[in-house]
C-alpha positions as CSV (number, residue, x, y, z in Angstrom):
1,M,80.8,16.0,-25.7
2,N,81.5,17.4,-22.3
3,T,82.2,21.2,-21.9
4,I,84.2,22.3,-18.8
5,M,84.3,25.9,-17.8
6,R,86.2,27.5,-14.9
7,V,84.7,30.8,-13.9
8,N,85.6,33.5,-11.5
9,P,82.6,34.4,-9.3
10,T,82.6,37.9,-10.9
11,T,82.7,36.8,-14.5
12,R,79.3,35.6,-15.9
13,R,78.5,37.1,-19.3
14,R,80.4,34.4,-21.3
15,T,78.9,31.6,-19.1
16,L,75.4,32.8,-19.8
17,S,75.9,32.9,-23.6
18,V,77.4,29.4,-23.6
19,L,74.4,28.1,-21.6
20,L,71.9,29.7,-24.0
21,A,73.6,27.9,-26.8
22,L,73.6,24.7,-24.8
23,S,70.0,25.0,-23.9
24,A,68.9,25.3,-27.5
25,S,70.8,22.2,-28.7
26,A,69.1,19.0,-29.3
27,G,69.1,16.1,-26.9
28,L,71.4,13.2,-27.6
29,A,70.9,9.5,-27.1
30,L,72.2,8.2,-23.9
31,P,74.7,5.4,-24.7
32,G,73.9,2.0,-23.3
33,T,72.8,-1.5,-24.2
34,A,69.1,-2.0,-25.1
35,L,67.4,-4.1,-22.5
36,A,65.1,-7.0,-23.2
37,Q,63.0,-5.8,-20.2
38,E,63.9,-2.3,-19.3
39,P,63.9,-2.0,-15.5
40,S,62.7,1.6,-15.7
41,R,59.3,0.6,-17.2
42,V,57.7,-0.8,-14.1
43,T,53.9,-1.1,-14.7
44,F,52.3,1.3,-12.2
45,S,49.8,4.0,-12.9
46,P,49.1,6.4,-10.1
47,P,45.8,8.3,-10.2
48,P,45.8,12.0,-10.9
49,I,46.7,14.1,-7.9
50,S,43.9,15.5,-5.8
51,W,45.3,18.8,-4.5
52,G,44.2,20.4,-1.2
53,A,45.3,22.8,1.5
54,C,48.8,22.5,2.9
55,P,49.3,21.8,6.7
56,K,50.4,24.6,9.0
57,A,54.1,24.7,9.8
58,E,55.5,24.0,13.2
59,P,57.2,27.1,14.9
60,P,59.6,28.7,14.3
61,Y,59.0,28.0,10.6
62,P,56.5,30.2,8.8
63,D,53.3,28.7,7.3
64,P,53.4,27.7,3.6
65,S,52.6,30.4,1.1
66,P,48.8,30.8,0.5
67,R,49.6,29.9,-3.2
68,A,50.9,26.4,-2.2
69,E,48.7,23.3,-2.5
70,C,49.5,19.8,-1.2
71,A,48.7,16.2,-1.8
72,T,50.0,12.6,-1.2
73,V,50.9,10.2,-4.0
74,E,50.8,6.5,-3.2
75,V,53.7,4.5,-4.6
76,P,54.9,0.9,-4.1
77,V,57.2,0.4,-1.1
78,D,59.2,-2.1,-3.2
79,W,59.3,-1.0,-6.9
80,S,60.1,-4.6,-7.9
81,K,56.6,-5.5,-6.6
82,P,54.4,-2.7,-8.0
83,D,51.3,-4.5,-6.8
84,G,52.6,-4.8,-3.3
85,P,52.2,-2.5,-0.2
86,R,52.2,1.2,-0.7
87,T,53.8,4.2,1.0
88,G,52.7,7.8,0.7
89,I,54.9,10.6,-0.8
90,F,54.0,14.1,0.3
91,V,53.9,16.5,-2.6
92,A,53.5,20.3,-2.6
93,R,53.1,22.7,-5.6
94,Q,52.9,26.3,-6.6
95,R,51.5,26.7,-10.0
96,A,53.1,29.0,-12.6
97,T,51.9,32.6,-12.1
98,D,51.6,33.3,-15.8
99,P,49.9,30.4,-17.6
100,S,50.6,32.0,-21.0
101,K,54.4,31.7,-20.3
102,R,54.3,28.3,-18.6
103,I,57.1,26.0,-19.6
104,G,56.1,23.0,-17.4
105,V,57.0,21.4,-14.1
106,L,60.2,21.9,-12.1
107,L,60.9,19.3,-9.5
108,S,63.7,19.6,-7.1
109,N,65.5,17.9,-4.2
110,P,67.4,20.0,-1.6
111,G,69.8,17.3,-0.5
112,G,70.6,15.7,2.8
113,P,69.6,13.0,2.4
114,G,66.9,13.7,4.9
115,S,65.9,17.3,3.9
116,S,62.3,18.2,3.2
117,G,61.8,18.8,-0.5
118,S,58.3,20.2,0.0
119,D,59.8,23.3,1.4
120,S,60.9,24.4,-2.1
121,A,57.2,24.6,-3.1
122,F,55.9,25.8,0.3
123,Y,58.2,28.9,0.1
124,A,58.8,29.1,-3.7
125,D,57.6,32.7,-3.7
126,D,59.5,33.8,-0.7
127,P,61.4,37.0,-1.7
128,V,64.6,36.0,0.0
129,G,65.0,32.2,-0.2
130,G,62.6,31.4,-3.0
131,Y,62.7,31.5,-6.8
132,G,62.8,34.7,-8.9
133,P,59.7,36.1,-10.6
134,A,60.7,34.8,-14.0
135,M,61.0,31.2,-12.7
136,L,57.7,31.5,-10.8
137,Q,56.0,32.7,-14.0
138,R,57.2,29.9,-16.1
139,F,57.2,26.8,-13.9
140,D,54.9,24.9,-11.6
141,I,57.3,24.5,-8.7
142,V,56.8,21.0,-7.3
143,G,58.6,19.7,-4.2
144,F,58.3,16.4,-2.4
145,D,59.5,14.8,0.8
146,P,61.4,11.6,-0.2
147,R,60.1,8.3,1.2
148,G,60.8,8.0,4.9
149,V,61.4,11.7,5.3
150,G,59.4,14.7,6.6
151,L,55.7,14.6,5.9
152,S,56.0,11.4,3.8
153,Q,55.7,8.2,5.9
154,G,58.7,8.6,8.2
155,A,61.2,6.0,9.1
156,Q,61.4,5.0,12.8
157,C,64.5,3.5,14.5
158,D,65.7,2.9,18.0
159,E,68.0,5.9,18.2
160,T,69.1,5.1,21.7
161,I,71.4,2.5,20.1
162,S,73.3,5.4,18.4
163,E,74.3,6.8,21.8
164,S,76.5,3.7,22.5
165,I,78.2,3.6,19.1
166,P,81.9,4.6,19.1
167,T,82.0,7.3,16.5
168,R,85.8,7.2,16.2
169,P,86.9,3.7,17.1
170,R,90.4,3.6,18.8
171,N,91.1,-0.1,18.5
172,A,90.0,-3.3,17.0
173,A,87.5,-4.0,19.8
174,E,85.8,-0.6,19.3
175,F,85.7,-1.1,15.5
176,E,83.9,-4.4,16.0
177,R,81.5,-2.8,18.5
178,L,80.8,-0.1,15.9
179,R,79.8,-2.7,13.3
180,T,77.7,-4.7,15.8
181,L,75.8,-1.7,17.0
182,N,75.3,-0.4,13.5
183,G,73.8,-3.7,12.6
184,R,71.4,-3.6,15.6
185,L,70.4,0.0,14.7
186,A,69.6,-1.2,11.1
187,Q,67.5,-4.1,12.5
188,S,65.6,-1.7,14.7
189,C,64.7,0.4,11.7
190,I,63.3,-2.7,10.0
191,E,61.4,-3.7,13.1
192,R,59.9,-0.3,13.7
193,T,59.4,1.0,10.2
194,G,58.7,-2.2,8.2
195,P,59.9,-3.0,4.7
196,L,60.2,0.7,3.8
197,A,63.4,0.9,5.8
198,A,65.1,-1.3,3.3
199,H,63.8,0.7,0.3
200,M,64.9,4.2,1.0
201,D,67.7,4.1,-1.7
202,T,68.0,6.7,-4.3
203,E,66.8,4.5,-7.2
204,S,63.5,4.1,-5.3
205,V,63.3,7.9,-4.8
206,A,63.8,8.5,-8.5
207,R,61.0,6.0,-9.3
208,D,58.8,7.9,-6.9
209,M,59.6,11.1,-8.7
210,D,58.4,9.5,-12.0
211,A,55.2,8.5,-10.3
212,I,54.7,12.1,-9.4
213,R,55.3,13.1,-13.0
214,A,52.7,10.6,-14.2
215,A,50.2,11.7,-11.5
216,L,50.7,15.3,-12.7
217,G,49.9,14.3,-16.2
218,E,53.3,15.6,-17.6
219,R,55.1,14.0,-20.5
220,K,58.5,15.5,-19.3
221,I,59.8,17.3,-16.3
222,S,62.7,19.6,-15.5
223,F,64.8,18.9,-12.4
224,L,67.1,20.9,-10.1
225,G,69.1,18.9,-7.6
226,H,71.3,20.2,-4.9
227,S,74.0,18.1,-3.1
228,Y,72.5,14.6,-2.5
229,G,69.7,15.8,-4.8
230,T,72.1,15.5,-7.7
231,S,72.1,11.7,-7.0
232,V,68.3,11.7,-7.4
233,G,68.7,13.6,-10.7
234,E,71.4,11.2,-12.0
235,R,69.3,8.1,-11.1
236,Y,66.3,9.6,-12.8
237,A,68.3,10.3,-15.9
238,R,69.6,6.7,-15.8
239,L,66.1,5.3,-15.6
240,F,64.0,7.8,-17.5
241,P,66.2,9.8,-19.9
242,D,63.4,10.6,-22.3
243,R,61.2,12.1,-19.6
244,L,63.6,14.9,-18.8
245,R,63.3,18.3,-20.4
246,A,66.3,19.8,-18.4
247,L,68.6,18.6,-15.7
248,A,70.6,21.0,-13.5
249,L,72.9,19.6,-10.8
250,D,74.3,21.9,-8.1
251,S,77.2,20.6,-6.0
252,A,77.3,17.2,-7.5
253,V,77.8,13.8,-5.8
254,D,80.1,11.3,-7.4
255,P,77.8,9.1,-9.5
256,E,80.2,6.1,-9.7
257,G,79.6,4.8,-6.2
258,A,83.2,5.4,-5.2
259,G,84.5,3.2,-2.4
260,A,85.3,4.4,1.1
261,E,89.0,5.4,0.5
262,R,88.5,7.4,-2.7
263,Y,85.5,9.2,-1.2
264,L,87.4,10.0,2.0
265,T,90.6,11.0,0.1
266,D,88.7,13.4,-2.3
267,A,86.8,15.1,0.6
268,S,89.9,15.3,2.8
269,V,92.2,16.7,0.2
270,T,89.6,19.3,-0.6
271,A,89.4,20.4,3.1
272,D,93.2,20.5,3.2
273,K,93.2,22.8,0.1
274,A,90.5,25.0,1.7
275,L,92.8,25.4,4.8
276,K,95.5,26.7,2.4
277,R,93.0,29.1,0.9
278,L,92.3,30.4,4.4
279,A,96.0,30.8,5.0
280,A,96.3,32.9,1.8
281,W,93.3,35.0,2.8
282,C,94.8,35.7,6.2
283,E,98.0,36.9,4.6
284,K,96.1,39.7,2.9
285,D,93.0,40.5,4.9
286,P,93.3,42.5,8.1
287,A,90.0,41.0,9.4
288,C,91.8,37.7,9.9
289,A,92.2,36.9,13.7
290,L,95.5,35.2,12.8
291,K,96.8,38.1,10.7
292,G,100.6,37.9,10.7
293,Q,100.6,34.2,11.6
294,D,101.4,31.2,9.5
295,V,97.9,29.6,9.6
296,I,99.2,26.2,8.4
297,A,101.9,26.1,11.1
298,V,99.3,27.2,13.7
299,T,97.0,24.4,12.7
300,D,99.8,21.8,12.7
301,R,100.8,22.9,16.2
302,L,97.2,22.6,17.4
303,F,97.1,19.0,16.2
304,A,100.4,18.3,17.9
305,R,99.0,19.6,21.2
306,A,95.8,17.6,20.7
307,D,97.9,14.4,20.2
308,A,99.8,15.2,23.4
309,G,96.6,15.8,25.3
310,T,97.5,19.5,26.1
311,L,95.0,21.2,23.7
312,L,92.2,22.6,25.9
313,E,88.8,24.0,25.1
314,P,88.9,27.8,25.4
315,G,86.8,29.8,27.7
316,P,85.9,33.5,28.1
317,E,88.7,34.0,30.6
318,G,91.2,31.4,29.4
319,P,91.5,27.7,28.9
320,T,89.1,25.3,30.5
321,Q,90.0,21.8,31.8
322,T,88.3,20.1,28.9
323,K,90.6,18.5,26.4
324,V,90.2,18.9,22.7
325,S,91.0,15.7,20.7
326,A,92.6,15.6,17.2
327,D,89.3,14.1,16.0
328,Q,87.4,17.1,17.3
329,L,89.9,19.4,15.6
330,S,89.4,17.6,12.3
331,G,85.6,18.0,12.8
332,L,85.9,21.7,13.5
333,L,88.0,22.2,10.3
334,T,85.5,20.2,8.2
335,R,82.6,22.4,9.4
336,A,84.6,25.5,8.8
337,F,85.0,24.7,5.1
338,L,81.5,23.5,4.3
339,R,80.7,27.2,3.8
340,W,83.3,30.0,3.0
341,N,83.3,32.1,6.1
342,P,87.1,32.8,6.6
343,E,86.6,35.3,9.5
344,W,84.8,32.6,11.5
345,A,87.3,29.9,10.7
346,A,90.2,32.1,11.7
347,E,88.5,33.1,14.9
348,Q,88.0,29.4,15.8
349,L,91.7,28.6,15.3
350,A,92.8,31.7,17.1
351,A,90.6,30.8,20.1
352,L,92.1,27.3,20.3
353,R,95.6,28.8,20.0
354,S,95.2,31.4,22.7
355,G,92.8,29.5,25.0
356,T,90.4,32.4,25.1
357,G,87.1,32.6,23.3
358,Q,84.5,30.1,22.2
359,V,84.7,27.2,19.6
360,L,82.1,25.0,18.0
361,L,82.9,21.4,18.8
362,S,80.0,19.3,17.6
363,P,79.7,15.5,18.3
364,D,80.8,13.1,15.6
365,G,78.5,10.6,14.0
366,P,76.2,10.1,11.0
367,E,72.6,11.2,10.6
368,L,70.3,8.2,10.7
369,T,68.8,9.1,7.3
370,W,72.3,9.1,5.8
371,Q,72.7,5.5,6.9
372,L,69.3,4.4,5.6
373,V,69.9,6.0,2.2
374,L,73.7,6.2,1.6
375,C,74.6,2.7,2.9
376,R,72.2,1.3,0.3
377,D,73.6,3.6,-2.5
378,N,77.3,3.1,-1.8
379,D,79.7,0.3,-0.9
380,Y,81.6,2.0,1.9
381,R,82.4,-1.3,3.6
382,I,85.9,-1.7,5.2
383,R,87.4,-5.1,5.7
384,D,88.6,-4.9,9.3
385,W,90.4,-2.7,11.8
386,A,93.8,-3.0,10.1
387,H,92.2,-1.9,6.8
388,Y,90.6,1.0,8.5
389,R,93.8,2.2,10.1
390,A,95.8,1.8,6.9
391,M,93.2,3.8,5.0
392,L,93.3,6.7,7.6
393,D,97.1,6.8,7.4
394,R,97.1,7.1,3.7
395,V,94.4,9.8,3.8
396,A,96.3,11.7,6.4
397,K,99.4,11.7,4.1
398,A,97.3,13.1,1.3
399,A,95.7,15.8,3.6
400,P,98.3,16.3,6.3
401,H,97.0,19.6,7.7
402,V,93.4,18.5,8.4
403,R,94.0,14.7,8.6
404,Y,90.6,13.8,7.3
405,N,87.1,15.2,6.4
406,A,84.9,14.4,9.4
407,Q,81.6,14.5,7.5
408,A,82.9,11.9,5.0
409,L,84.3,9.7,7.7
410,D,80.9,9.9,9.6
411,M,79.2,8.6,6.5
412,I,81.7,5.8,5.9
413,L,81.7,4.6,9.5
414,G,77.9,4.7,9.7
415,C,77.8,2.0,7.0
416,Q,80.1,-0.4,8.8
417,G,78.0,-3.4,9.8
418,W,74.9,-2.0,8.3
419,S,72.7,-5.0,7.7
420,M,71.0,-3.7,4.6
421,P,73.7,-4.2,1.9
422,P,74.6,-1.8,-0.9
423,K,72.2,-2.0,-3.9
424,P,73.6,-2.2,-7.4
425,R,73.0,0.8,-9.6
426,P,70.2,0.3,-12.1
427,D,71.0,-0.5,-15.7
428,R,71.1,2.5,-18.0
429,A,67.9,2.8,-20.1
430,T,67.9,4.0,-23.7
431,G,66.4,7.3,-24.6
432,A,67.2,10.9,-25.5
433,L,68.7,13.1,-22.7
434,P,68.9,16.9,-22.8
435,P,72.2,18.6,-22.4
436,V,73.0,18.6,-18.6
437,L,74.3,21.5,-16.5
438,V,76.6,20.6,-13.5
439,V,78.0,23.4,-11.2
440,N,80.4,22.9,-8.4
441,A,82.8,24.9,-6.2
442,A,86.4,24.2,-6.8
443,L,86.8,23.6,-3.0
444,D,83.6,21.9,-1.9
445,A,84.3,19.7,1.2
446,A,80.8,18.1,1.0
447,T,80.8,17.2,-2.7
448,P,84.4,17.4,-3.9
449,L,85.2,18.6,-7.4
450,P,86.5,15.2,-8.6
451,G,83.0,13.7,-8.0
452,A,81.4,16.5,-9.9
453,Q,83.8,16.0,-12.8
454,R,82.8,12.3,-12.9
455,M,79.1,13.4,-12.8
456,A,79.6,15.6,-15.9
457,R,81.4,12.8,-17.7
458,A,78.4,10.5,-16.9
459,F,76.4,12.4,-19.6
460,P,77.0,12.4,-23.3
461,K,76.5,16.2,-23.5
462,S,77.1,18.3,-20.4
463,T,78.6,21.6,-19.2
464,L,80.5,21.6,-15.9
465,I,81.0,25.1,-14.4
466,T,83.6,25.2,-11.7
467,V,83.4,28.3,-9.4
468,D,86.7,29.2,-7.8
469,T,85.5,29.4,-4.2
470,V,85.2,27.4,-1.0
471,G,81.6,26.2,-0.3
472,H,78.6,24.2,-1.1
473,W,75.1,24.7,-2.6
474,L,76.0,27.4,-5.2
475,Y,72.3,28.1,-6.1
476,A,72.2,30.1,-2.8
477,G,74.3,32.8,-4.5
478,K,72.7,35.2,-7.0
479,D,75.3,34.7,-9.7
480,M,74.9,30.9,-10.0
481,K,71.1,31.2,-9.5
482,K,71.1,33.4,-12.6
483,V,73.2,30.9,-14.5
484,I,71.0,27.9,-13.5
485,D,67.7,29.7,-14.0
486,T,68.8,30.8,-17.5
487,Y,69.6,27.2,-18.4
488,L,66.3,25.9,-17.0
489,M,64.1,28.6,-18.7
490,S,65.9,28.5,-22.1
491,R,66.1,24.8,-22.7
492,K,64.1,23.7,-25.8
493,G,62.3,20.4,-25.8
């Protein structure tokens, strides 16, 4: 059974009561075919963790809490060869402050991919960005840097190749150049990093997480994943369902490995709806820099000017001589709707319209870690230039006012020509899963709601909470933090 709730950000009491009932219910068996040789049961026994002091942070970041302790867990580079070469996974921990109330271990992943997971333990007791006192009392907070990331053995590539890659190909020749250079970049990662570069996929990260569980001596763990971290949680549940006590997924990635067009369409339609939400806000709020204007019409005219080559970057005293392309405008709109900051979004559009002010025009292109991880997790391959152009045309019809979601297109184009091909999802192991909590914004341009709905349907018993807002990473807000914490602390089992 899947439970779906839509909540207004100001209405929480009923949500909390439902979650308390959910957390007390028994785990259900995950449906799936019994395997003759279950792929999750790789024979590998890490030694117990030997904890020590954590390294000092590099400025401007503060040093880890004095309560934090750190270690490295050695795991196989290639989990299909458990006796083969090893790589180190950096792990940090803050132990529960009240042993008498301790529930167990909470592991987390902050997303990215490419973000440092050890930070969640380094700063777990930070009064602003950390966990609340009740969570700190009840859980050992454990974070880890995924393989190839942060203080784990890092991946090395020839990033000068990226500088020559056409991030928005304009013709068939540029599309082929994109694929060729992406292939060269992937090969440079293998040459400089070794076999690890081909094994940074999320299944391998989930297996690393189970090695951490074993090294901690824990029978079960609780997990909190944000954004890409929800993929880590889903893979862990697929591989090790009976080793999860609780699973909370915040801003969920589509677990079905959607192809390029569905992913780009979902993300672009979400950004288009967010622009309409901005327009509705501007009609009512005097703080809007475009108050009294038709925001949709203003945006459409900006795209028309960009297409004509007459949209110029604004300056403090008027337009500069630097042209703003339609691709840059799509990128600006995407960034504006990754977080709900309507005042800033309206100011950006108003500055472009008037030619006076300052706008944030960031370069296009994927993060290298995205390519190393997501191109192995997802089949985003596009057949050729004609297929690419037809796909963009269809997406622009579905999302006519933003044209496309730039972050999603960055990820898709980053996988064209990538020489480490997509890896099939692991078979689903048998075992009892706890009820799962999934939360997502209704208008999340990074992890669109349709993907979160598919994530909730991937589990036999789940609750999907949809918050009627624009944004991403809902745990950053105190309301959703309370809801998620209640689930994590109240789950029985």
